[in-house]
RODO-2510 file (C-alpha; in nm, 4 decimals, decimal comma):
residues 296
     n   res          X          Y          Z
     1     m    15,9575     9,1066    -1,5810
     2     t    16,0071     9,2728    -1,9232
     3     l    15,9829     9,6459    -2,0219
     4     r    15,7012     9,5218    -2,2890
     5     d    15,5212     9,3750    -1,9775
     6     v    15,5584     9,6660    -1,7686
     7     l    15,3954     9,8520    -2,0472
     8     e    15,1036     9,6673    -2,0254
     9     g    14,9164     9,9496    -1,8378
    10     i    14,8784    10,2812    -1,8260
    11     t    15,1215    10,5055    -1,9359
    12     t    15,0839    10,8851    -1,8653
    13     p    15,1817    11,1742    -2,1385
    14     l    15,2923    11,4221    -1,8547
    15     v    15,1808    11,7793    -1,9018
    16     t    15,5091    12,0443    -1,8477
    17     p    15,3449    12,2980    -1,5857
    18     f    15,4784    12,6595    -1,6310
    19     d    15,5416    12,9488    -1,4223
    20     p    15,2705    13,2268    -1,5102
    21     e    15,4714    13,4835    -1,4164
    22     t    15,7686    13,3845    -1,5876
    23     g    15,6815    13,1485    -1,8345
    24     d    15,9907    12,9161    -1,6754
    25     i    15,9436    12,5184    -1,6660
    26     d    15,7803    12,4775    -1,2775
    27     e    15,9944    12,2198    -1,1603
    28     q    15,8042    12,1822    -0,8500
    29     a    15,4570    12,0825    -0,9828
    30     l    15,5972    11,8800    -1,2303
    31     e    15,7373    11,6771    -0,9361
    32     n    15,3925    11,6921    -0,7417
    33     l    15,2931    11,5519    -1,0743
    34     v    15,4867    11,2756    -1,0968
    35     e    15,4038    11,1559    -0,7213
    36     h    15,0215    11,2098    -0,7532
    37     l    15,0694    10,9581    -1,0656
    38     l    15,3022    10,7430    -0,9070
    39     e    15,0327    10,7074    -0,5306
    40     n    14,7642    10,6201    -0,7976
    41     g    14,9497    10,3122    -0,9642
    42     i    15,0272    10,4834    -1,3065
    43     d    15,2611    10,2204    -1,5160
    44     g    15,4767    10,4680    -1,6601
    45     l    15,5912    10,8029    -1,7433
    46     f    15,5689    10,9948    -2,1322
    47     p    15,6981    11,3451    -2,0802
    48     c    15,7885    11,5719    -2,3852
    49     g    15,4911    11,4397    -2,5849
    50     t    15,2470    11,6312    -2,7563
    51     t    15,0556    11,6954    -2,4114
    52     g    15,3868    11,7662    -2,2645
    53     e    15,4300    12,0817    -2,4834
    54     f    15,7571    11,9491    -2,6452
    55     a    15,7213    12,1630    -2,9415
    56     s    15,7102    12,4365    -2,7390
    57     l    16,0344    12,3555    -2,5389
    58     e    16,3771    12,4603    -2,5814
    59     p    16,6048    12,1330    -2,6410
    60     t    16,7877    12,2423    -2,3443
    61     e    16,3954    12,2903    -2,1842
    62     r    16,3432    11,9260    -2,3089
    63     r    16,6513    11,7669    -2,1579
    64     r    16,6275    11,9106    -1,8186
    65     v    16,2149    11,8182    -1,7743
    66     h    16,3388    11,4531    -1,8980
    67     e    16,5722    11,4846    -1,5879
    68     a    16,3608    11,5709    -1,3403
    69     v    16,1054    11,2868    -1,4209
    70     v    16,3806    11,0223    -1,4225
    71     e    16,4806    11,1523    -1,0939
    72     h    16,1369    11,2180    -0,9254
    73     a    16,0009    10,8972    -1,1019
    74     d    16,3613    10,7126    -0,8892
    75     g    16,3237    10,3807    -1,0707
    76     e    15,9497    10,2988    -0,9575
    77     v    15,8154    10,2993    -1,3347
    78     p    15,9908    10,3178    -1,6612
    79     v    16,0230    10,6846    -1,8473
    80     l    15,9643    10,7138    -2,1462
    81     a    16,1517    10,9917    -2,3172
    82     g    16,0112    11,2432    -2,6347
    83     a    16,2606    11,1905    -2,8739
    84     a    16,0346    11,3649    -3,1572
    85     a    16,2914    11,5297    -3,4211
    86     t    16,2959    11,6068    -3,8045
    87     t    16,6573    11,4865    -3,8347
    88     v    16,7922    11,1465    -3,7406
    89     e    17,0525    11,2918    -3,6026
    90     e    16,8323    11,4479    -3,3102
    91     a    16,6360    11,2648    -3,2457
    92     v    16,9362    11,0178    -3,1657
    93     d    17,0671    11,3203    -2,9640
    94     y    16,8004    11,3065    -2,7248
    95     a    16,7680    10,9434    -2,7106
    96     d    17,1510    10,9754    -2,6068
    97     h    17,1015    11,1846    -2,3463
    98     a    16,7646    11,0139    -2,2244
    99     a    17,0004    10,6946    -2,1710
   100     e    17,2621    10,8513    -1,9705
   101     i    17,0344    10,9563    -1,7401
   102     g    16,8538    10,6389    -1,6751
   103     a    16,5557    10,7222    -1,8930
   104     d    16,4226    10,3386    -2,0273
   105     v    16,2562    10,4342    -2,3945
   106     a    16,3008    10,6987    -2,6403
   107     v    15,9404    10,7774    -2,8186
   108     v    15,9435    10,8826    -3,2152
   109     t    15,7263    11,0526    -3,4206
   110     e    15,7764    11,0454    -3,8249
   111     p    15,9768    11,3705    -3,9546
   112     y    15,6973    11,6704    -3,8904
   113     f    15,6342    11,9696    -4,1881
   114     h    15,7061    11,7809    -4,4909
   115     g    15,6336    11,4057    -4,5453
   116     p    15,8313    11,2107    -4,7394
   117     t    15,7581    11,1470    -5,0804
   118     d    15,7692    10,8041    -5,0602
   119     p    15,6560    10,5839    -4,7618
   120     d    16,0023    10,4584    -4,7433
   121     g    16,1607    10,7783    -4,6295
   122     n    15,9502    10,6635    -4,3062
   123     r    16,1157    10,3805    -4,2986
   124     q    16,4874    10,4926    -4,3486
   125     f    16,4092    10,7859    -4,1225
   126     f    16,2913    10,5140    -3,8167
   127     e    16,6065    10,2523    -3,9031
   128     g    16,8252    10,5234    -3,8950
   129     v    16,7178    10,6374    -3,5233
   130     a    16,6908    10,2307    -3,3810
   131     d    16,9819    10,1793    -3,5575
   132     r    17,1761    10,4824    -3,3653
   133     s    16,9554    10,4916    -3,0532
   134     p    17,1041    10,3652    -2,6795
   135     l    16,7267    10,3001    -2,5941
   136     p    16,4630    10,0975    -2,7143
   137     v    16,2121    10,3329    -2,9519
   138     l    15,8745    10,3501    -2,9180
   139     l    15,6732    10,4549    -3,2729
   140     y    15,4403    10,7089    -3,1916
   141     n    15,1836    10,7574    -3,4691
   142     i    14,9902    11,1223    -3,4535
   143     p    14,8788    11,1699    -3,7888
   144     p    14,7189    11,5475    -3,7549
   145     c    15,0232    11,6707    -3,6082
   146     t    15,2892    11,4656    -3,9268
   147     g    15,0513    11,4640    -4,2137
   148     g    14,9311    11,1288    -4,2352
   149     s    14,9936    10,7824    -4,0527
   150     i    15,2809    10,5787    -4,0686
   151     a    15,2574    10,3396    -4,3763
   152     l    15,1059    10,0187    -4,2771
   153     e    15,4182     9,8357    -4,4730
   154     t    15,6628    10,0764    -4,3510
   155     l    15,5756     9,9854    -4,0226
   156     e    15,5103     9,6285    -4,1209
   157     t    15,9448     9,6605    -4,2046
   158     v    16,0531     9,8399    -3,9420
   159     a    15,8262     9,6274    -3,6238
   160     d    16,1113     9,3807    -3,6894
   161     h    16,4046     9,5570    -3,5982
   162     e    16,5610     9,4352    -3,2695
   163     n    16,5401     9,7789    -3,1235
   164     v    16,1936     9,8987    -3,2155
   165     i    15,9539     9,7650    -2,9510
   166     g    15,6296     9,8870    -3,0573
   167     i    15,4152    10,1702    -3,0941
   168     k    15,1979    10,4511    -2,9339
   169     d    14,8544    10,5061    -3,1971
   170     s    14,6947    10,7868    -3,1609
   171     s    14,5211    10,8086    -3,4787
   172     g    14,1542    10,7516    -3,3348
   173     d    14,1284    10,4612    -3,6157
   174     l    14,0895    10,1493    -3,5029
   175     e    14,0717    10,0098    -3,8325
   176     y    14,4381    10,1167    -3,8831
   177     l    14,4671     9,9792    -3,4960
   178     l    14,3630     9,6132    -3,5699
   179     s    14,6107     9,6162    -3,9001
   180     v    14,8997     9,7137    -3,6840
   181     m    14,8426     9,4100    -3,4846
   182     r    14,7655     9,1567    -3,7543
   183     r    15,1023     9,3003    -3,9485
   184     t    15,3596     9,3172    -3,6525
   185     p    15,5103     9,0660    -3,4439
   186     e    15,3182     8,9283    -3,1365
   187     e    15,6066     9,1200    -2,8649
   188     f    15,5836     9,4199    -3,0606
   189     v    15,3547     9,6462    -2,7837
   190     v    15,0397     9,8781    -2,8791
   191     l    14,9308    10,1163    -2,7248
   192     q    14,6354    10,3407    -2,7478
   193     g    14,7026    10,6655    -2,7267
   194     y    14,2804    10,8028    -2,8011
   195     d    14,1413    10,7832    -2,4860
   196     a    13,8008    10,7659    -2,6097
   197     l    13,8687    10,4422    -2,7924
   198     l    14,1035    10,3194    -2,5220
   199     v    13,8447    10,0030    -2,3756
   200     p    13,7752     9,8971    -2,7374
   201     a    14,1235     9,8695    -2,8480
   202     l    14,2075     9,7023    -2,4979
   203     r    13,8846     9,4494    -2,6012
   204     m    14,0793     9,3979    -2,9485
   205     g    14,3978     9,2970    -2,7924
   206     a    14,6224     9,6204    -2,7331
   207     d    14,8420     9,6211    -2,4498
   208     g    14,7779     9,9276    -2,2977
   209     g    14,6937    10,3114    -2,3431
   210     l    14,8836    10,6092    -2,3218
   211     n    14,7066    10,8630    -2,2286
   212     a    14,6202    11,2520    -2,1682
   213     g    14,3150    11,2142    -1,9197
   214     s    14,5411    10,9686    -1,6835
   215     n    14,7454    11,2988    -1,5809
   216     v    14,4252    11,3876    -1,4261
   217     a    14,2261    11,0817    -1,2946
   218     p    14,5155    10,8247    -1,2458
   219     a    14,3299    10,5870    -1,0522
   220     k    14,0277    10,6121    -1,2578
   221     y    14,2334    10,4530    -1,5629
   222     t    14,4244    10,1917    -1,3638
   223     e    14,0689    10,1142    -1,2696
   224     l    13,9760    10,0852    -1,6134
   225     y    14,2810     9,8876    -1,7517
   226     d    14,1693     9,6192    -1,4505
   227     s    13,8308     9,5755    -1,6038
   228     f    13,8426     9,6658    -1,9634
   229     d    13,6311     9,3450    -2,0179
   230     d    13,3528     9,3723    -1,7802
   231     e    13,0892     9,6350    -1,7408
   232     r    13,2880     9,8794    -1,5209
   233     g    13,4898     9,9369    -1,7769
   234     t    13,2559    10,0365    -1,9882
   235     e    13,0983    10,2799    -1,7319
   236     i    13,4780    10,4128    -1,7158
   237     q    13,4964    10,4406    -2,0740
   238     d    13,1904    10,6571    -2,0915
   239     a    13,2823    10,8709    -1,8202
   240     i    13,6445    10,9331    -2,0163
   241     e    13,4601    11,0883    -2,3043
   242     p    13,3335    11,4389    -2,1890
   243     l    13,6848    11,4715    -2,0827
   244     f    13,8112    11,3925    -2,3768
   245     e    13,5772    11,5875    -2,6328
   246     s    13,7106    11,8700    -2,4513
   247     c    14,0888    11,7975    -2,5057
   248     a    13,9897    11,7516    -2,8966
   249     t    13,8594    12,0466    -2,8614
   250     y    14,0636    12,3300    -2,6886
   251     g    14,4242    12,1203    -2,7053
   252     f    14,5260    11,8492    -2,4867
   253     a    14,7785    12,0422    -2,3102
   254     p    14,5143    12,3170    -2,2321
   255     a    14,2395    12,1033    -2,1677
   256     t    14,4057    11,9061    -1,9404
   257     k    14,6104    12,1523    -1,7572
   258     t    14,2760    12,3314    -1,7066
   259     a    14,1660    12,0032    -1,5239
   260     l    14,4591    11,9619    -1,3346
   261     e    14,3838    12,3465    -1,2117
   262     y    14,0660    12,2673    -1,1108
   263     r    14,1927    11,9786    -0,8827
   264     g    14,4666    12,1689    -0,7073
   265     l    14,7286    11,9553    -0,8713
   266     v    14,8809    12,2658    -1,0917
   267     s    14,8786    12,6100    -0,9451
   268     s    14,8627    12,7374    -1,3323
   269     a    14,6898    12,6248    -1,6333
   270     a    14,9496    12,8582    -1,8518
   271     v    15,0530    12,7189    -2,1972
   272     r    15,3011    12,8487    -2,4499
   273     p    15,1776    13,0191    -2,7829
   274     p    15,0705    12,9044    -3,0210
   275     l    14,8739    12,7090    -2,7660
   276     v    14,6342    12,9232    -2,5378
   277     p    14,4141    12,8831    -2,2340
   278     v    14,0644    12,7401    -2,2289
   279     s    13,7964    13,0055    -2,2666
   280     e    13,6160    13,0956    -1,9651
   281     d    13,3360    12,8726    -2,1508
   282     g    13,5462    12,5987    -2,2028
   283     r    13,6512    12,5723    -1,8131
   284     a    13,3138    12,5085    -1,7027
   285     g    13,3087    12,2043    -1,9435
   286     v    13,6523    12,0830    -1,8485
   287     e    13,5498    12,1213    -1,4656
   288     e    13,1900    11,9069    -1,5362
   289     g    13,3779    11,6445    -1,6989
   290     v    13,6384    11,5992    -1,4549
   291     d    13,3678    11,6110    -1,1652
   292     a    13,1545    11,3291    -1,3994
   293     l    13,4492    11,1254    -1,4372
   294     l    13,6197    11,1338    -1,0643
   295     e    13,2393    11,0570    -0,9833
   296     r    13,2071    10,7492    -1,2307
***
């Protein structure tokens, strides 16, 4: 089975649990979460993404999270290591380390903070990383955090690079997603990162999902994937909506951690600044969303 085949399913963008007393990474909670996901049929693990608060981790912490997830996954599923950075050199450094410890894919966003003066700048960035990465590169389109979507003409060119395997699209724009599928090779993996549009994307031909809510209810997400083309898939998609709305309102890391704490899967919903915990009123909505999804 190829890596592409394995990614045709549900991959979880892991939260990074923190000790509420020290603020340090809670490695035991991370290990427990990985075990929970593997037991419930998740197809891949993505540490140090947006939900994993990579931007609030020191470089040494990011590497340690990667190490812990690879260790606890123990080869059962692929590990997609977050390699987002604003320079080619830094992204390649994360990819090099990920390869050394046994991860399978490096995930790279557009450089954030300043956008390119021309879309060709992002092409140069992605190709610079892909040329030197020892791991296949998965592009990550998340316009709210990078200032805009990856230009389709850029994506069309970069998708032909032998070391670029696919894209996670968190734009929430189905028209963009369809354009990606039309303008990239058949073997280019397209993953829907916007939970509220998972079923529509799969029905349109997306290969799989990379979804924050799968931390909380992995069995529901894998069941959705197995039944996306029938009524059961629609039922689960509808049940995902309230929890996803909480994530969109309060932030994916705070809301997902609150849901995991409510389920007893992590001991604390602590996040790092500039993120803040979900308010008491918001917690009630998160808990209702979890109950609705698990009961469906």
